[in-house]
C-alpha positions as CSV (number, residue, x, y, z in Angstrom):
1,Q,-55.1,-74.2,-3.1
2,G,-52.8,-74.1,-6.0
3,Q,-50.6,-77.3,-6.6
4,L,-48.0,-77.8,-9.3
5,V,-46.0,-80.9,-9.3
6,E,-43.0,-81.2,-11.7
7,S,-41.4,-84.4,-12.7
8,G,-38.8,-85.4,-15.6
9,G,-35.5,-83.7,-14.2
10,G,-32.1,-85.9,-14.2
11,S,-28.9,-86.2,-15.5
12,V,-27.6,-85.9,-19.2
13,Q,-24.7,-85.3,-21.0
14,A,-24.4,-82.1,-23.1
15,G,-26.3,-82.4,-26.2
16,G,-29.0,-84.6,-24.7
17,S,-32.8,-84.1,-24.2
18,L,-35.1,-84.0,-21.7
19,R,-38.8,-83.3,-21.2
20,L,-40.3,-81.7,-17.9
21,S,-43.7,-82.1,-16.9
22,C,-46.1,-80.3,-14.7
23,V,-49.5,-81.4,-13.6
24,A,-51.4,-78.9,-12.1
25,S,-54.7,-78.7,-10.3
26,S,-57.9,-77.7,-12.0
27,H,-58.0,-74.3,-10.2
28,T,-54.4,-73.6,-10.7
29,Y,-54.3,-74.7,-14.4
30,S,-57.0,-72.1,-15.1
31,S,-54.6,-69.4,-14.2
32,A,-53.7,-66.9,-17.4
33,C,-50.4,-67.9,-17.8
34,M,-48.0,-70.7,-16.8
35,G,-44.3,-71.2,-17.4
36,W,-41.0,-72.5,-16.2
37,F,-38.2,-70.6,-14.2
38,R,-34.8,-71.9,-13.3
39,E,-32.1,-71.2,-10.7
40,A,-28.7,-72.1,-10.6
41,P,-26.4,-71.7,-7.6
42,G,-24.9,-68.3,-7.7
43,K,-27.3,-66.7,-10.4
44,E,-30.4,-65.0,-10.8
45,R,-33.7,-66.9,-11.0
46,E,-34.3,-66.8,-14.8
47,G,-37.8,-67.2,-16.7
48,V,-37.2,-70.1,-19.2
49,A,-40.6,-70.0,-21.1
50,S,-44.4,-69.1,-20.7
51,I,-47.7,-70.1,-22.4
52,D,-51.0,-68.2,-21.8
53,S,-54.4,-69.8,-21.9
54,D,-54.5,-69.2,-25.6
55,G,-51.4,-71.1,-26.4
56,E,-49.3,-68.2,-27.2
57,T,-45.6,-68.7,-26.0
58,D,-42.8,-66.8,-25.0
59,V,-39.3,-68.1,-24.7
60,A,-35.9,-66.6,-23.4
61,D,-33.5,-66.0,-25.8
62,T,-31.0,-68.3,-23.8
63,V,-33.1,-71.3,-24.8
64,K,-34.6,-70.2,-28.1
65,G,-34.5,-72.8,-30.6
66,R,-33.7,-75.4,-28.0
67,F,-36.6,-75.7,-25.7
68,T,-40.3,-75.7,-26.2
69,I,-43.1,-74.9,-23.8
70,S,-46.7,-76.8,-24.5
71,K,-49.6,-77.8,-22.6
72,D,-52.1,-80.5,-22.5
73,D,-55.5,-79.1,-21.4
74,A,-57.2,-82.5,-21.3
75,K,-54.5,-83.4,-18.7
76,N,-54.1,-80.1,-17.0
77,T,-50.6,-80.7,-17.7
78,L,-47.6,-78.3,-18.6
79,Y,-44.3,-79.6,-20.6
80,L,-41.1,-78.1,-21.4
81,Q,-39.1,-80.0,-24.2
82,M,-35.5,-79.4,-23.8
83,N,-33.0,-80.5,-26.5
84,S,-29.4,-79.7,-27.4
85,L,-28.9,-79.3,-23.7
86,K,-25.7,-77.6,-22.3
87,P,-23.7,-77.3,-19.0
88,E,-25.1,-73.9,-18.5
89,D,-28.7,-75.2,-18.2
90,T,-27.9,-77.2,-15.1
91,A,-30.4,-75.6,-12.8
92,M,-33.3,-76.2,-10.4
93,Y,-36.5,-76.0,-12.9
94,Y,-39.6,-74.4,-11.5
95,C,-43.1,-74.8,-12.9
96,V,-45.4,-71.8,-12.3
97,A,-48.7,-70.2,-12.7
98,G,-50.2,-66.8,-12.3
99,M,-53.0,-64.3,-13.4
100,L,-51.0,-62.0,-15.7
101,D,-52.4,-59.3,-17.2
102,P,-53.1,-60.3,-21.1
103,R,-52.1,-56.8,-22.3
104,T,-48.8,-56.8,-20.9
105,I,-47.9,-60.5,-20.6
106,G,-45.1,-59.8,-23.3
107,R,-43.2,-57.9,-21.0
108,T,-44.0,-59.2,-17.6
109,W,-44.2,-63.1,-18.3
110,S,-40.0,-63.4,-17.1
111,R,-40.9,-61.5,-13.9
112,A,-41.0,-64.3,-10.9
113,A,-43.1,-61.8,-9.0
114,E,-46.0,-62.3,-11.0
115,Y,-46.6,-65.8,-10.3
116,D,-48.5,-66.8,-7.3
117,H,-47.9,-70.7,-7.6
118,W,-44.7,-72.3,-7.9
119,G,-43.8,-76.0,-7.5
120,Q,-40.9,-77.8,-5.6
121,G,-38.8,-77.9,-8.4
122,T,-37.0,-80.4,-10.5
123,Q,-33.3,-80.5,-10.7
124,V,-31.9,-80.7,-14.4
125,T,-28.0,-81.7,-14.6
126,V,-26.0,-81.3,-17.8
127,S,-22.5,-82.7,-17.9
128,S,-19.9,-81.6,-20.4
């Protein structure tokens, strides 16, 4: 069964940085695509970034230039480096994995329904 365990969330002031980590079971890590979603109270769930098995990445416009997604295949671990954090980045962040179609991944990576496996989430709070 797929398992994703996030860590690295916390509270930080605006302008600060955090790095989220997600350790995946071997089976789950072999998925075609892994990524991060976030959900804030009263807002829709948002795809933040994704990375496919070849290392190709997609990043939401709202975080482009500030957040970087990466992975370490030797450790079955996904990362999200978050810099220049803003109060509007406050949310629960979820690690996800799924077998997305490589032919359409550029259009589908940000759709929550595409992902079969979800972590429990880690809270990120940014104060002004």
